[in-house]
N, C-alpha and C positions, 0 to 999 in steps of 0.2 A: 631298349632292345628292339631289334628289327623284327618285322613280321615276315615269317617264311611262307613258302607256298603251302606247306603242310598246315600252318595255322589258318590260312584263308580257306582251305578246303574243309578244315575242321569246323570253322565258323559257319560255312555254307551248309555243312551236314547238320549242324546244330539247329540252324534256321529251318531246314527242311523237316527235321525231327519235331521241332516245336509246332510248325504248321500242321503236320500230320496228326499230332496229338490233339491239337485244337479241333481239327476236322472230325476226329473220332469222337471227342466229347460232344461236339455239335450234333452229330448223327445219333449218338446214344440218347441225348436229351430229346431229340425229335422222335425217336423210337419209343421212348417212355411215354410220350404224349399220345401216341397212337393207341387206339383201342382195337384189339384183335378179337374176332368172333369166329368160332368154329361152328358151322352149321352142319349138323348130322341129320340124316334121315334117308329113308328109302327113296328110290327113284320116283319122280312125279309127286313128291310130298310137299313141294312148294319152296324149296331152298332158294332157288334162283329168283322166285317171285319176291321173297322176303328181301333178298339182296337188292333187287331193283327198287323196291319200295323205300328201302333205307337210302339208296342213292338219290332217289327222287326227293325224299323229305329232307335229307341232311347233307347231300352232296352237291346242291345247286342245280339239280335237274339233269336232264339228258342233253347231250350236245346235238347239233344239227345232223351230223353224220349218222349217229345212232338212230335218230328219229327217221331219217330217210331209209335206213336199213329195216326198220321195224314196220314201216307203213304197209308194204305188201303183205307181211305176216298178219297184221291186224285186219286188213281187208279180207284176207283169206279166212281168218277165224270168224269174222262177222258173217260172211256169206255162208260158210259151212254151218254155223249155228242157225242161221235163218232157214237154210235148206233142211236141216234136221227138224225144225218146227213145222215146216210145210209138209214134209213127209209124214210126220207123226199125225198131223191134222187129217191128212188124207187116209192114213191107215185106220184112224179111230172114227172115220166117217163124220168128221166135224168140218163141214164146209165153211170156208171163209166168206162172210157175207158183207162186211164193211167194204165200201167202194175204194176207199183210200188204201186199205190193206190189200185188196185185190190188185190194185195198180202197183203197189210195192212188190207183191209176189211176182207179177209179170216182169217187172224190172229185174228182180233177183234172178229169175229163171233165164232172162235174156243175157244177163251179165255172167251167169254161171260159167259158161265155157270160156269167156274172155279172161276171167280172173282165175278160175280154177283149172282150166284146161279140161281134159276128159277125166280127171280124177274123181269127180263127184257126179256121176250120172244119176239122174232122177229115176227111181224105181217106177216102172209103169205097169 
């Protein structure tokens, strides 16, 4: 018996159907292997921090692009924290006496405007 155009289209459709079903099974298997975690909590409760720690510990770390994006934020946070300590020491009348620490304070105060702009002005 001769193969008709209908038979060849039907065979092609069956092949496509078979490949589609295989792809669906493959995706379902991969999805079952995934662990999904829903992090609930109020704002500023540390959900993103937990996610970042999990990525760092179990996801192979951070890529170079992410590191480059985070560098200015980390610098900002470090300078902001150091300025808070410097301000608190001045308010509490606790003079900084160590020469190395004084030198660091001077560097921080010099860099303040370059890194932070005018956002954090020292209280005088």
